[in-house]
C-alpha positions, 0 to 999 in steps of 0.5 A, spaced: 500 500 500 503 506 497 502 511 503 504 517 499 497 517 495 495 520 502 499 526 503 494 529 498 488 528 502 486 534 507 489 534 514 482 531 517 482 526 512 489 524 513 487 523 521 481 519 519 485 514 514 490 513 519 485 509 524 485 504 518 491 504 515 496 501 520 501 499 514 503 507 513 508 508 519 513 513 520 518 510 515 517 515 510 513 512 505 515 505 501 511 499 499 510 494 505 505 488 505 500 487 511 501 481 515 495 476 513 497 470 517 490 467 518 488 462 524 486 457 518 494 457 516 495 454 523 490 449 524 490 442 523 497 440 520 503 438 523 508 443 525 516 441 526 521 444 529 528 442 530 532 445 536 538 440 536 544 443 540 549 437 541 549 430 543 549 430 550 544 426 553 541 431 558 540 437 553 532 437 551 533 438 544 529 433 541 525 434 535 518 438 537 512 436 533 505 440 534 498 440 531 493 445 533 486 442 532 480 446 531 477 448 538 483 449 541 486 442 542 493 441 542 496 435 539 503 433 541 507 428 537 512 423 539 516 423 533 520 417 534 514 412 533 509 417 530 504 417 536 500 422 537 498 425 544 491 428 543 490 430 550 497 434 550 494 441 552 490 447 549 492 453 544 489 460 543 491 465 537 489 472 539 487 478 534 494 481 535 497 474 533 499 472 540 499 464 540 499 461 547 501 454 547 499 450 554 503 444 553 501 440 559 506 434 558 512 439 560 507 443 565 508 450 562 504 456 558 508 460 553 506 466 549 509 467 542 508 473 537 507 470 530 512 474 526 509 477 520 514 473 516 510 467 517 507 463 512 502 457 511 508 453 511 513 457 515 511 459 522 516 464 526 514 465 533 518 470 537 518 471 545 522 473 550 525 466 552 527 465 545 525 464 538 522 458 534 522 456 527 516 451 525 515 448 518 509 444 516 513 439 512 521 437 512 521 432 507 528 429 509 524 427 516 518 424 512 520 417 513 525 418 519 523 413 525 527 411 531 525 405 536 528 402 542 526 395 544 527 391 550 529 384 548 529 377 552 533 372 549 534 365 550 542 363 549 547 358 551 551 360 557 556 355 560 553 349 557 546 351 559 540 355 556 538 361 560 534 367 558 538 374 558 536 381 557 539 386 552 536 392 548 536 393 541 535 400 537 533 401 530 533 407 526 530 408 519 530 413 514 532 414 506 536 420 508 540 418 514 548 418 513 549 417 521 546 414 527 547 414 534 544 411 541 545 416 547 544 413 553 545 416 560 552 413 561 553 410 554 553 412 547 553 407 541 554 408 534 549 404 529 551 401 523 547 401 516 544 394 515 538 391 510 532 388 512 529 382 509 525 386 504 530 391 502 529 396 507 535 400 510 536 400 517 541 402 522 542 397 528 547 396 533 554 392 531 554 385 533 559 386 539 554 391 542 548 387 540 550 382 545 551 386 551 546 382 555 544 383 563 540 379 568 535 383 571 530 388 567 531 395 571 525 398 568 523 404 564 528 408 561 529 414 556 533 413 550 535 418 545 538 418 538 542 422 534 541 422 527 545 426 521 542 427 515 545 427 508 543 434 508 548 435 513 542 437 518 542 434 525 536 431 529 535 428 536 529 423 537 527 420 544 524 413 545 521 410 551 523 403 554 516 402 558 516 398 565 513 392 562 517 385 562 516 380 557 516 372 559 521 368 556 520 363 550 520 356 551 526 354 547 525 346 547 518 347 544 520 349 537 520 344 531 522 346 525 521 341 519 523 343 512 523 339 505 529 337 502 531 336 494 530 341 488 525 346 487 521 351 492 523 350 499 518 350 505 519 350 512 514 349 518 515 352 525 512 350 531 513 353 538 510 354 544 506 361 545 508 365 551 502 366 557 500 373 554 494 374 550 497 381 547 503 378 544 504 377 537 509 372 533 513 372 527 519 367 524 525 369 521 530 365 517 537 367 518 544 365 514 549 360 517 552 366 520 546 367 524 546 374 521 540 378 525 542 384 521 540 381 514 535 376 515 534 372 509 526 372 510 521 375 515 514 372 516 508 376 517 506 377 524 500 373 527 497 373 534 496 366 538 491 362 536 489 360 543 492 354 544 499 352 547 502 350 541 503 355 535 505 354 528 507 357 521 509 355 514 514 359 510 514 357 503 518 360 497 514 362 491 520 361 487 526 356 488 531 361 491 527 366 494 530 365 501 537 365 498 539 358 500 541 352 496 541 345 497 546 343 503 546 350 506 546 351 513 540 356 516 538 358 523 530 359 525 529 365 529 522 365 533 520 372 536 514 374 540 513 381 541 509 386 545 506 393 542 507 399 546 502 402 550 495 404 547 497 401 540 492 398 536 494 393 531 487 391 529 486 398 527 492 398 523 498 400 528 502 394 526 509 398 525 515 395 527 517 402 530 512 401 535 514 395 538 516 395 546 519 388 548 521 382 544 522 375 547 526 370 542 531 365 541 535 362 535 535 355 533 539 351 528 534 349 523 539 344 519 541 344 512 536 344 506 
């Protein structure tokens, strides 16, 4: 709007006009756009902010994700597992573009002024406590997830089979260049691996994955450091919940497979754990028992209600499992529990929402 046009008006008209034309300031003229950010630009979309500072465990700088729903309800997303907290708090936006965020998950209420540089895709918030940049889309984050899992595994120790605990960590994302796990007293580098479906994942090295402990100490907060191919760095957070899992019965497995040429098939029978919420899957591993690169992973299935469960794995074409006649293979049987409030029968069947696993690996023999 050009303020110089109004210099030709009478003094009285100029006074009246100044009541409506806030864009005509005392800067001496020139074009300046009015601030037109609307409430509709804010609502019903995810907003992502990256406050990353360093790799310190105690620095509170994980990815922050809000959704400002209609009616003033604030949604906060657990980004690592893409889980929404629909009761995170409340928000309001005043006529003078002051955004009040009542985030009950951290117990504070803060006011921010939405800067006039904000757009429908970029939210620049200013306050005396610091500024925030939120974006409605960060493409390199679209497929990024991180998961921490409690694993109870039956292993051979001193000539006898016993169940021990360990942790497993997994980061997924096509644009990941480097990944680490940050615990309160230790940091692990993750290595790039591949799932049976060809998906790139970042996992512990074998030497780190085999750090077992006897007793489960309960809930723990796990943090992840991720560097992307763009050079951007992020921190993610996931929780180990205070929920144990029963050990699978190692002796109950019965693998039976065909021999000879043609497509291969394998029938596995095992004893279910005493937990109605458990689901199961089977993996075929190579002669090196390489869990980072399984040859085949079955679909998940719930218990059928009986003591003994079974599944048949079949190649569609000879060689699909990557095994030739005479090759040694191992069978990995897994029972697992989802995180709290996950509803697998309603579509929440993501691998990054697993809380705990019980498993063992047994020699399947030779094809």
